KELUM-57348 format. One record per atom (N, C-alpha, C, O, CB): x, y, z; residue in one letter; atom name. Coordinates in Angstrom, 3 decimals, padded with zeros to 6 digits. Glycine has a CB too. Example, Ala and Ser with C-alpha at 12.3 -4.5 7.8 and 13.67 -1.06 7.14 Angstrom:
BEGIN
east 013.190; north -005.690; up 007.800; resn A; name N
east 012.300; north -004.500; up 007.800; resn A; name CA
east 013.200; north -003.300; up 007.800; resn A; name C
east 014.236; north -003.319; up 008.465; resn A; name O
east 011.308; north -004.473; up 009.046; resn A; name CB
east 012.850; north -002.250; up 007.080; resn S; name N
east 013.670; north -001.060; up 007.140; resn S; name CA
east 012.900; north 000.030; up 007.870; resn S; name C
east 013.409; north 001.138; up 008.039; resn S; name O
east 014.084; north -000.598; up 005.725; resn S; name CB
% end
This chain:
BEGIN
east 003.639; north -012.783; up 000.234; resn M; name N
east 002.524; north -013.571; up -000.205; resn M; name CA
east 001.859; north -012.927; up -001.421; resn M; name C
east 001.705; north -013.588; up -002.448; resn M; name O
east 001.528; north -013.747; up 000.926; resn M; name CB
east 001.455; north -011.642; up -001.331; resn F; name N
east 000.781; north -010.981; up -002.437; resn F; name CA
east 001.731; north -010.152; up -003.287; resn F; name C
east 001.480; north -009.936; up -004.473; resn F; name O
east -000.321; north -010.108; up -001.913; resn F; name CB
east 002.793; north -009.697; up -002.700; resn G; name N
east 003.752; north -008.871; up -003.413; resn G; name CA
east 005.140; north -009.123; up -002.861; resn G; name C
east 005.434; north -010.187; up -002.316; resn G; name O
east 003.385; north -007.380; up -003.308; resn G; name CB
east 005.969; north -008.135; up -003.014; resn R; name N
east 007.322; north -008.267; up -002.510; resn R; name CA
east 007.325; north -008.102; up -000.994; resn R; name C
east 006.676; north -007.205; up -000.456; resn R; name O
east 008.255; north -007.237; up -003.174; resn R; name CB
east 008.055; north -008.970; up -000.321; resn S; name N
east 008.152; north -008.862; up 001.128; resn S; name CA
east 009.607; north -009.022; up 001.545; resn S; name C
east 010.416; north -009.612; up 000.830; resn S; name O
east 007.259; north -009.920; up 001.827; resn S; name CB
east 009.918; north -008.484; up 002.713; resn W; name N
east 011.268; north -008.549; up 003.246; resn W; name CA
east 011.228; north -009.274; up 004.580; resn W; name C
east 010.312; north -009.093; up 005.382; resn W; name O
east 011.880; north -007.133; up 003.400; resn W; name CB
east 012.235; north -010.092; up 004.795; resn R; name N
east 012.353; north -010.784; up 006.074; resn R; name CA
east 012.976; north -009.825; up 007.075; resn R; name C
east 014.061; north -009.290; up 006.851; resn R; name O
east 013.201; north -012.092; up 005.942; resn R; name CB
east 012.274; north -009.618; up 008.180; resn I; name N
east 012.793; north -008.714; up 009.204; resn I; name CA
east 013.347; north -009.474; up 010.400; resn I; name C
east 013.952; north -008.884; up 011.295; resn I; name O
east 011.705; north -007.760; up 009.661; resn I; name CB
east 013.137; north -010.790; up 010.409; resn G; name N
east 013.695; north -011.583; up 011.492; resn G; name CA
east 012.979; north -012.908; up 011.615; resn G; name C
east 012.150; north -013.277; up 010.784; resn G; name O
east 013.620; north -010.826; up 012.801; resn G; name CB
east 013.324; north -013.609; up 012.673; resn T; name N
east 012.659; north -014.871; up 012.977; resn T; name CA
east 012.332; north -014.909; up 014.461; resn T; name C
east 013.056; north -014.361; up 015.292; resn T; name O
east 013.543; north -016.084; up 012.573; resn T; name CB
east 011.229; north -015.564; up 014.771; resn I; name N
east 010.832; north -015.774; up 016.157; resn I; name CA
east 010.684; north -017.268; up 016.354; resn I; name C
east 009.783; north -017.889; up 015.790; resn I; name O
east 009.502; north -015.011; up 016.510; resn I; name CB
east 011.573; north -017.850; up 017.157; resn W; name N
east 011.597; north -019.289; up 017.422; resn W; name CA
east 011.604; north -020.092; up 016.127; resn W; name C
east 010.915; north -021.105; up 016.012; resn W; name O
east 010.397; north -019.692; up 018.279; resn W; name CB
east 012.383; north -019.637; up 015.159; resn G; name N
east 012.525; north -020.349; up 013.901; resn G; name CA
east 011.450; north -020.057; up 012.872; resn G; name C
east 011.504; north -020.585; up 011.761; resn G; name O
east 012.547; north -021.784; up 014.164; resn G; name CB
east 010.468; north -019.222; up 013.218; resn I; name N
east 009.397; north -018.869; up 012.285; resn I; name CA
east 009.776; north -017.555; up 011.617; resn I; name C
east 009.991; north -016.562; up 012.312; resn I; name O
east 008.007; north -018.755; up 013.015; resn I; name CB
east 009.866; north -017.518; up 010.281; resn P; name N
east 010.247; north -016.283; up 009.603; resn P; name CA
east 009.169; north -015.210; up 009.733; resn P; name C
east 007.976; north -015.486; up 009.605; resn P; name O
east 010.529; north -016.559; up 008.133; resn P; name CB
east 009.617; north -013.981; up 009.992; resn V; name N
east 008.719; north -012.836; up 010.087; resn V; name CA
east 009.031; north -011.929; up 008.910; resn V; name C
east 010.137; north -011.399; up 008.800; resn V; name O
east 008.876; north -012.078; up 011.460; resn V; name CB
east 008.053; north -011.753; up 008.030; resn N; name N
east 008.217; north -010.934; up 006.832; resn N; name CA
east 007.298; north -009.727; up 006.902; resn N; name C
east 006.257; north -009.764; up 007.559; resn N; name O
east 007.931; north -011.755; up 005.559; resn N; name CB
east 007.690; north -008.659; up 006.223; resn I; name N
east 006.856; north -007.471; up 006.104; resn I; name CA
east 006.628; north -007.211; up 004.622; resn I; name C
east 007.568; north -007.201; up 003.827; resn I; name O
east 007.513; north -006.234; up 006.806; resn I; name CB
east 005.366; north -007.000; up 004.263; resn D; name N
east 005.009; north -006.754; up 002.875; resn D; name CA
east 005.285; north -005.291; up 002.530; resn D; name C
east 005.255; north -004.424; up 003.403; resn D; name O
east 003.522; north -007.110; up 002.618; resn D; name CB
east 005.550; north -005.027; up 001.269; resn S; name N
east 005.885; north -003.663; up 000.843; resn S; name CA
east 004.736; north -002.692; up 001.066; resn S; name C
east 004.978; north -001.497; up 001.235; resn S; name O
east 006.277; north -003.656; up -000.623; resn S; name CB
east 003.506; north -003.159; up 001.072; resn S; name N
east 002.372; north -002.259; up 001.297; resn S; name CA
east 002.398; north -001.677; up 002.708; resn S; name C
east 001.937; north -000.555; up 002.920; resn S; name O
east 001.051; north -002.999; up 001.061; resn S; name CB
east 002.931; north -002.425; up 003.672; resn W; name N
east 003.016; north -001.905; up 005.033; resn W; name CA
east 004.007; north -000.751; up 005.136; resn W; name C
east 003.854; north 000.130; up 005.982; resn W; name O
east 003.413; north -003.014; up 005.992; resn W; name CB
east 005.015; north -000.755; up 004.281; resn I; name N
east 005.963; north 000.367; up 004.260; resn I; name CA
east 005.237; north 001.638; up 003.839; resn I; name C
east 005.404; north 002.690; up 004.456; resn I; name O
east 007.153; north 000.076; up 003.300; resn I; name CB
east 004.431; north 001.535; up 002.786; resn W; name N
east 003.670; north 002.706; up 002.316; resn W; name CA
east 002.674; north 003.180; up 003.367; resn W; name C
east 002.505; north 004.385; up 003.555; resn W; name O
east 002.930; north 002.375; up 001.013; resn W; name CB
east 002.025; north 002.269; up 004.041; resn I; name N
east 001.084; north 002.642; up 005.092; resn I; name CA
east 001.813; north 003.358; up 006.223; resn I; name C
east 001.322; north 004.363; up 006.735; resn I; name O
east 000.348; north 001.400; up 005.630; resn I; name CB
east 002.974; north 002.854; up 006.614; resn A; name N
east 003.754; north 003.491; up 007.680; resn A; name CA
east 004.205; north 004.888; up 007.274; resn A; name C
east 004.195; north 005.804; up 008.096; resn A; name O
east 004.971; north 002.635; up 008.037; resn A; name CB
east 004.600; north 005.060; up 006.014; resn V; name N
east 005.011; north 006.385; up 005.531; resn V; name CA
east 003.834; north 007.352; up 005.575; resn V; name C
east 003.991; north 008.489; up 006.019; resn V; name O
east 005.575; north 006.293; up 004.092; resn V; name CB
east 002.666; north 006.924; up 005.124; resn L; name N
east 001.494; north 007.798; up 005.128; resn L; name CA
east 001.047; north 008.156; up 006.541; resn L; name C
east 000.680; north 009.302; up 006.800; resn L; name O
east 000.351; north 007.137; up 004.383; resn L; name CB
east 001.074; north 007.199; up 007.448; resn V; name N
east 000.703; north 007.477; up 008.838; resn V; name CA
east 001.702; north 008.434; up 009.474; resn V; name C
east 001.308; north 009.363; up 010.178; resn V; name O
east 000.625; north 006.169; up 009.653; resn V; name CB
east 002.990; north 008.216; up 009.231; resn T; name N
east 004.020; north 009.094; up 009.785; resn T; name CA
east 003.881; north 010.512; up 009.249; resn T; name C
east 003.988; north 011.474; up 010.010; resn T; name O
east 005.413; north 008.550; up 009.467; resn T; name CB
east 003.643; north 010.651; up 007.950; resn Y; name N
east 003.460; north 011.986; up 007.364; resn Y; name CA
east 002.231; north 012.675; up 007.948; resn Y; name C
east 002.272; north 013.866; up 008.257; resn Y; name O
east 003.330; north 011.889; up 005.832; resn Y; name CB
east 001.155; north 011.938; up 008.098; resn S; name N
east -000.065; north 012.508; up 008.660; resn S; name CA
east 000.157; north 012.987; up 010.091; resn S; name C
east -000.284; north 014.075; up 010.461; resn S; name O
east -001.197; north 011.482; up 008.619; resn S; name CB
east 000.837; north 012.178; up 010.888; resn L; name N
east 001.132; north 012.576; up 012.263; resn L; name CA
east 002.075; north 013.768; up 012.308; resn L; name C
east 001.900; north 014.664; up 013.134; resn L; name O
east 001.736; north 011.410; up 013.034; resn L; name CB
east 003.075; north 013.791; up 011.427; resn W; name N
east 004.014; north 014.912; up 011.380; resn W; name CA
east 003.283; north 016.216; up 011.066; resn W; name C
east 003.524; north 017.241; up 011.704; resn W; name O
east 005.112; north 014.652; up 010.332; resn W; name CB
east 002.387; north 016.168; up 010.078; resn A; name N
east 001.629; north 017.365; up 009.711; resn A; name CA
east 000.739; north 017.818; up 010.866; resn A; name C
east 000.632; north 019.015; up 011.134; resn A; name O
east 000.777; north 017.100; up 008.458; resn A; name CB
east 000.109; north 016.880; up 011.541; resn Q; name N
east -000.760; north 017.234; up 012.661; resn Q; name CA
east 000.040; north 017.806; up 013.825; resn Q; name C
east -000.400; north 018.765; up 014.458; resn Q; name O
east -001.554; north 016.016; up 013.122; resn Q; name CB
east 001.197; north 017.240; up 014.116; resn F; name N
east 002.029; north 017.775; up 015.190; resn F; name CA
east 002.505; north 019.184; up 014.866; resn F; name C
east 002.588; north 020.024; up 015.761; resn F; name O
east 003.228; north 016.862; up 015.441; resn F; name CB
east 002.818; north 019.458; up 013.604; resn N; name N
east 003.239; north 020.806; up 013.218; resn N; name CA
east 002.112; north 021.809; up 013.390; resn N; name C
east 002.356; north 022.945; up 013.796; resn N; name O
east 003.727; north 020.818; up 011.775; resn N; name CB
east 000.886; north 021.414; up 013.089; resn V; name N
east -000.258; north 022.318; up 013.236; resn V; name CA
east -000.611; north 022.496; up 014.707; resn V; name C
east -000.817; north 023.614; up 015.177; resn V; name O
east -001.477; north 021.786; up 012.457; resn V; name CB
east -000.677; north 021.389; up 015.418; resn E; name N
east -001.128; north 021.412; up 016.811; resn E; name CA
east -000.117; north 022.083; up 017.737; resn E; name C
east -000.492; north 022.856; up 018.619; resn E; name O
east -001.400; north 019.997; up 017.290; resn E; name CB
east 001.149; north 021.789; up 017.536; resn Y; name N
east 002.217; north 022.332; up 018.371; resn Y; name CA
east 003.146; north 023.144; up 017.483; resn Y; name C
east 004.230; north 022.683; up 017.127; resn Y; name O
east 002.998; north 021.197; up 019.113; resn Y; name CB
east 002.732; north 024.332; up 017.130; resn G; name N
east 003.468; north 025.156; up 016.182; resn G; name CA
east 004.828; north 025.626; up 016.673; resn G; name C
east 005.653; north 026.065; up 015.872; resn G; name O
east 002.656; north 026.332; up 015.830; resn G; name CB
east 005.074; north 025.542; up 017.967; resn N; name N
east 006.335; north 026.052; up 018.502; resn N; name CA
east 007.444; north 025.001; up 018.557; resn N; name C
east 008.521; north 025.292; up 019.076; resn N; name O
east 006.107; north 026.605; up 019.879; resn N; name CB
east 007.218; north 023.781; up 018.037; resn I; name N
east 008.292; north 022.789; up 018.010; resn I; name CA
east 008.912; north 022.745; up 016.621; resn I; name C
east 008.272; north 023.098; up 015.631; resn I; name O
east 007.764; north 021.389; up 018.414; resn I; name CB
east 010.148; north 022.315; up 016.561; resn R; name N
east 010.861; north 022.230; up 015.281; resn R; name CA
east 010.325; north 021.078; up 014.447; resn R; name C
east 009.718; north 020.144; up 014.970; resn R; name O
east 012.372; north 022.059; up 015.509; resn R; name CB
east 010.560; north 021.159; up 013.144; resn A; name N
east 010.083; north 020.121; up 012.228; resn A; name CA
east 010.742; north 018.778; up 012.526; resn A; name C
east 010.096; north 017.736; up 012.420; resn A; name O
east 010.353; north 020.527; up 010.774; resn A; name CB
east 012.022; north 018.792; up 012.897; resn G; name N
east 012.718; north 017.551; up 013.223; resn G; name CA
east 012.156; north 016.883; up 014.467; resn G; name C
east 012.049; north 015.658; up 014.532; resn G; name O
east 014.191; north 017.819; up 013.413; resn G; name CB
east 011.800; north 017.691; up 015.448; resn T; name N
east 011.191; north 017.152; up 016.658; resn T; name CA
east 009.822; north 016.562; up 016.350; resn T; name C
east 009.469; north 015.492; up 016.847; resn T; name O
east 011.072; north 018.240; up 017.730; resn T; name CB
east 009.059; north 017.268; up 015.526; resn A; name N
east 007.747; north 016.756; up 015.128; resn A; name CA
east 007.889; north 015.450; up 014.353; resn A; name C
east 007.078; north 014.539; up 014.517; resn A; name O
east 006.996; north 017.797; up 014.280; resn A; name CB
east 008.911; north 015.355; up 013.512; resn L; name N
east 009.141; north 014.125; up 012.756; resn L; name CA
east 009.522; north 012.978; up 013.683; resn L; name C
east 009.040; north 011.857; up 013.516; resn L; name O
east 010.236; north 014.339; up 011.707; resn L; name CB
east 010.381; north 013.250; up 014.654; resn A; name N
east 010.772; north 012.209; up 015.607; resn A; name CA
east 009.565; north 011.725; up 016.405; resn A; name C
east 009.415; north 010.525; up 016.633; resn A; name O
east 011.862; north 012.732; up 016.558; resn A; name CB
east 008.711; north 012.642; up 016.828; resn L; name N
east 007.499; north 012.255; up 017.541; resn L; name CA
east 006.564; north 011.447; up 016.652; resn L; name C
east 005.945; north 010.486; up 017.108; resn L; name O
east 006.779; north 013.488; up 018.066; resn L; name CB
east 006.461; north 011.835; up 015.385; resn A; name N
east 005.594; north 011.124; up 014.445; resn A; name CA
east 006.093; north 009.704; up 014.198; resn A; name C
east 005.299; north 008.765; up 014.151; resn A; name O
east 005.508; north 011.886; up 013.120; resn A; name CB
east 007.399; north 009.547; up 014.041; resn V; name N
east 007.965; north 008.207; up 013.832; resn V; name CA
east 007.725; north 007.346; up 015.065; resn V; name C
east 007.361; north 006.176; up 014.945; resn V; name O
east 009.484; north 008.290; up 013.517; resn V; name CB
east 007.926; north 007.916; up 016.241; resn F; name N
east 007.696; north 007.177; up 017.481; resn F; name CA
east 006.231; north 006.785; up 017.625; resn F; name C
east 005.924; north 005.646; up 017.978; resn F; name O
east 008.137; north 008.009; up 018.686; resn F; name CB
east 005.324; north 007.726; up 017.352; resn A; name N
east 003.893; north 007.443; up 017.469; resn A; name CA
east 003.440; north 006.411; up 016.442; resn A; name C
east 002.603; north 005.562; up 016.748; resn A; name O
east 003.085; north 008.727; up 017.305; resn A; name CB
east 003.977; north 006.473; up 015.238; resn A; name N
east 003.607; north 005.500; up 014.205; resn A; name CA
east 004.123; north 004.109; up 014.556; resn A; name C
east 003.489; north 003.108; up 014.219; resn A; name O
east 004.155; north 005.935; up 012.835; resn A; name CB
east 005.260; north 004.042; up 015.225; resn A; name N
east 005.814; north 002.745; up 015.614; resn A; name CA
east 004.990; north 002.083; up 016.715; resn A; name C
east 004.987; north 000.860; up 016.857; resn A; name O
east 007.257; north 002.908; up 016.075; resn A; name CB
east 004.299; north 002.903; up 017.484; resn L; name N
east 003.458; north 002.329; up 018.540; resn L; name CA
east 002.295; north 001.608; up 017.930; resn L; name C
east 001.466; north 001.053; up 018.651; resn L; name O
east 002.962; north 003.407; up 019.506; resn L; name CB
% end
C-alpha cells in the first residue's frame, strides 16, 4: 500500500501481504533481543541467543 510489499500467502482467497517496513522492524526487534539475551545469560552461545531471539520476535 505505502511501499513495496510481498505476498506471504492467502487466507480463504484473501491475499496476505507484508510491507517492507515490517521486515526492518523484525530485524531491529530480533537484534535487540539477541543483545539482551547475551547480556542477561552470558553463559549461552551466540547462536543459541540468536535462535531464542528469532523465536521471541516471532511471538
